[in-house]
N, C-alpha and C positions, 0 to 999 in steps of 0.2 A: 138428179144428175142429168145434164143436158149437153148434147154435142152441138157445137155451133160452127159454121163455115169459117175457114181460116181468114177470109177477108174481113169478117166481122170482128174477129179477135184483133186483127191489125188496127182496126178503127178504135176499138175500145181499150186495148192494152198498150200497143206500141206508141201511140200518141200521148199516153198518160192523161187523156182528157178527164177520165173519171177521178183520177188522183187530184188533179188540179181543182176540180169542182169541190171535192171534199175539203180542201184547204180553204177555199174561198168562203164556204158556208159555215165554218166553225164559229165565226163571229155572230151568227144568227142562232146560236144554240138555244135561246129562249123560245124560239118559234119552231124549232125542229120537232118533227113528229117521227117516231120510230115504230115500225110495225114488223112483227114476225109473220112471214108468209109461209103457209104450209100447203104443198101441192099433194093431193091424195094420189095413191098408186094408179098407174096407167096400165095399159094392156101389153105394151112392148116389154120384152124381158128386162131391159135395162131400167125400166121405169116402175117395176112392180113394188119397189120399196118406198116410193114417194120421193119428195124433194123438199128442200127448205131454202129460203132466201130472206134477206133483210131489205125492207123498203125504208128509204129516208125521204121525207117530204117536208118542204118549206113553202107553205101556201103563198106567203108574201113575195117570194122570189121566183115563183113558178118553177120550183125545183122539185122533181119527183123521179128519183132513180131507185133501181133495184140492184143490190149487190149479191152476186151469185158465186159461191165457192165450188160449184159442181160442174165446171166446164172442162171438157176434154176435146181433143182434136184427132179425128180419125186419120188425118194426113200426117200425123207424127211419124217420122222414120222408124221402121221396125216396130210399128204399133203392136202387133200381135205378140211378138217376142217380149217386148217390154211389159205388156199386160201380164203375160204368163209368168215372167220373172218377178213381178211385183215391183217393177221399176218405172211405172207409168206416172208421169206428173199430171196433176190436175191444175186448173187455173182459176183465178178469181177475176171477175170482170164486173163493171158497172154499166148499166144501160137503162133506157127509159122504162118507166112503169107501163107506159102505153104498149111498148113492144113486148114486155113481159106478159101482160094480159092477152095480147093478140096471139102470142105463141101458144099459150095454154088453152085459149079458146079453140084454136085450130086442132089441138090435140084432144079437145073435149075432156079436160081434166078439171076436177073441182079444186078451187083455190080458197083457202080460209085465211083471213087476216085478223091479227090481234095486236092491239097497241101495246108497246113496251113502256112501262112507267119508269122513266129515268129523270133525274134532276138535271139542271143546267150543266153542272160540273160533269156529271156522268155522260151526258150527250156529247160534250166536248171531247171527253176521253174516248168515247165510241168512235167519233169521227176521226180522231187522231189515229186510232188503231186501224180503221178501215183504210185511211190514207197510207199508213205504213204497209199494209197488206198489198196495196196497189203499186208499190214501188217496183221497178223492173226486176230488181234482185229478189223480190219476195212474191211476185205475182204467181209463180209456179210453186207447188208443194208436192211432196211425195205422198201419194194417195194410199190410205189404209182403210179398208172398208169398215172395220170395227172401231178404230181409234182415231182416225183423222180423215174426215170426209165433209161433205157439204153441211151436215147437221152438227157435227161435233165442233166445227169451226165457229158456228154461230153460238153454240153453247159456251164455248171458251171466251169468245169476244164479249159476250154479254156479262159473263162472270168477271172478266178483267175490267170492264167498264164500271161495275158496281163499286162504289167507294168503300162500303162496309161489308161487301160480299153477299152472295146469295145463300139462303138457307133452304136446303133440300131435306125432305124427310126421307132419309135412307131406309130402305127395306132391310130389316135384320132377319127376315124369315129365311130359314135354311132351304125352303122349297121355292125360293124365287127363281124365275126362269133363267135358263142358260142362254148364251148368245145364240146357240143353235136353235133353241126353242123359239126365240123371237123371230128368227128367219122363217121357221116353219109356218108361222102365222100367215106369211105372205106367199109362201111357196106351195101351200096345200092345194090350191086350184091347179097347179102345174106339177103333177106327180113325177113326171120324168125329170124335170128340172130339179125338183126336190131330191130325188134319188142321186142325181149327178153331183149336186152341191154337197149333199151329205157325205158322199164318197170322198170328195176333195178336201173337206174340212177335217182337220186333225183334232187332237185332244184340247188345244187352247179354246176351241169353239164351245167346249162343254163347261167352261167357267161360268159360274153363276154371276149374273150381271147386276151391279149396283144400280140405283136409280140414275146416277149420272152416266154410267156406261150404257144404259138402255137407250140413251138419247142419240146413239148413232143412227137410229131410225127416226125419220121426220115425224111420224105419228107420235112417237114417244117423246120427242123433243117438245112437241106442242102440249101433250097431256101432262108431262112431268113439270115443265116450266109453268104451266097453268096453275099448278099446285105449289109452286115455289114462292117464297117470300123474299123481299129485299129489305135489309136492315136500314132503318132511318133513325139514327140516334138511339133513343130508348124504345122506339116503336118499330113495327114491321108493316110492310105494305105488299100487296100482291104484285108480282112482277108483270103479269100479263093481264090485259083487259079482256072483256068478253069477246068470244069469237064472232066474226062477221063473215058471211059468205060473199066472196067476190065473184066467183064463177061457180055455177052449180050444174052438174051433169049427173044424171042417174046412170050408175054403172050396172049393167045387166050382169047378174051372177053367172060365172062360167059353169056350164053344165058338164058334169062328169060323165064319161062314157066307160062303163065297166070293161067293155071288150077292147078298149084302147089303153087301159091302165097297165102299169108295170105289174101289178098283182096278177092280172089275168094272163098277159102276154108272156111274162117270164116263167110262171108256173106251167103254162101250156107248152112252152118251149122245152122245159125240163122233162115233162111227161113224154113229149115227142122224142127227145134225144134218148131217154131211158128205154122207150119202146123200140127204137131203131137198134140200140145197143144190145138188147135182148133177142133181137130177131136173127135170122140166118143170113144176114147180109155178109157178103164176102169181105175179106180184109182189104182188097183193092178198092172197093167202093167206100168202105168205112174210112179209109185214109183220105179219100176225096172230101169227105165230110169233116174229118178232124182238122185238116189243114186250115180251112176258113175259120173254124172254131178257135183254134189256137192263135191264128193271126189276130182275131178280135181280142182275145185275152192278153196277148203280148202287147198290143197297143194300150190296153188298160193298165198293164203293169208299167209300161214306159211312162204314161201320164202320171200315175200315182207316185212312182219313184222320183220323177222329175220335180213334181210340185212339193214333195216331202223334203227332198234333200238339196235341191238346186235352185229354189226360188227364195225371194225375200218376204214372201207372204207368211207372216208369223202364225196366222190361224191355220195354215196347212201343215205346220210342223207336227211331229209326233203322231203321224197318221198310222194307226194299227192295221190299215188295209194292206200295208206293205208286207205283212206276214204271209198272206195267201196270194197276193199279187206280186210275187217275187220274181227275180230274174230266172228262176228255175223254169218258169213257163216259157220264156224265150228259148231256153236250152231245149225244152221238150219240142218246141216248134222246129228247131233246127234238125233234131233227130228224125222228126216226121218227114221233113223235106228230103233229107239225104237217105232216108230209109234205113236208119241205124237203129237196130233193135236193142236199145239200152233200157232193159226192164228195171234195173236197179234205180236208175235216175227217175223213171216214171213213178216208181214206188215211193221214193223220197218226196217227190213233189206231191203225190197223193196224200201221204201222211201229214205233210205241212198243211194242206188244204183241209183235211179232216179235223185236225187239231183246232183250227180256227173256229169251227162251228160252235162247240161248247163255250169257247172263249167269249163269244158274242154276249153271253148272259152275264159275264163278270167284268168285262173290260170297262175302264172308266170312260172310254169314248163311246158315245151313243152310236149304235149301228142301225141304219135303216133296214127294217125287216124285209123289204123287197129285194135285198141283196142275197137272201138265203138261196132262192132257186138258181141264181147266177153261180154261186159257189158250188151248189149240188151238181150242176151241169159239168163243171170242170172236174169235180170229184168222180163222177160216173165215167167220164171218158178216160181219166187217168187210171181208174180201177181196171177197165178193160185193156188198156194199153200195158198195164202191169202184168198181164197174162193171167189174171184171176178169172177173167171171163173172155178168153181168147176167141175171137170170131172165126168163122169158117174160112179156110184158105182157098 
């Protein structure tokens, strides 16, 4: 996925230049060369999952363009709100292969190219489909990370171009990875990001992914299509040719720092809060500590409830974190601020929090274990606010 300046989008999309070119070159389908381009993960957060694009080359016509379904514009009105609501549109654009390689050279991203084996008829169909995508009414599409993104669009367009269809060896193993498992492969070097995304994703992310569904990730699009066959009458042929390295950059492994990890920081914070709670600190000073704590938890509750109930992100639905990150936390914060001693309300909130801990082991939703100290911090403070361990006045 790649963000491009708005002026470049105007050049490539509003003038329909790329669409016109695809229409002109369909007559040269015998000499068209089609390549799948796979860009390996980068270091920026938006780039850690990699990227995919299609290259169309006609040597005799000096035509060499890349078609990219992963463009978004940061200048979109209400960009953050639309992204949070799941209503952000992505765009498709065609631009020169030279510009494509220059961009990723500057980003120092490895690019792999594989020739797509298509017949004359299939190439014509592919160009027609790309041209259809580039029409003004089709150039934007509603982005869905798992089911409609830069990689799945290429998977689908190649499948539709195949006259007799693609043959994929679907994995029938019940232990095949879930969508969440696949993301974890890329998020592991970023434990705080992994924790945050795990909290935001609901039960749909724990669906076991078929071979086709795994191709929402560019690496898996490349590897799974490399094993795919395309039907040719009574025979089959490999869809993709051997991979060739276009740009090669050695990516230094990200070094983990134990003392900066969620595991260390969150458990250390829990021990600190438990120690303070058991000390002889006065109620006045404890309240000054509790209010910031409950502000943080209230913000978490607002985010989780918003993404679960009020967005169009299908993967964020049925998020069981709403059990312990409930509006009860916000009510507790209000009572703390107005100095209302509602012990019963604190106790109800504490019980709800406590019940969630054993549920972690049996819930169908995979829960990141680094969240346990976060839950325990809330439980400890609710326990003392419930007058089971009343601090000194």
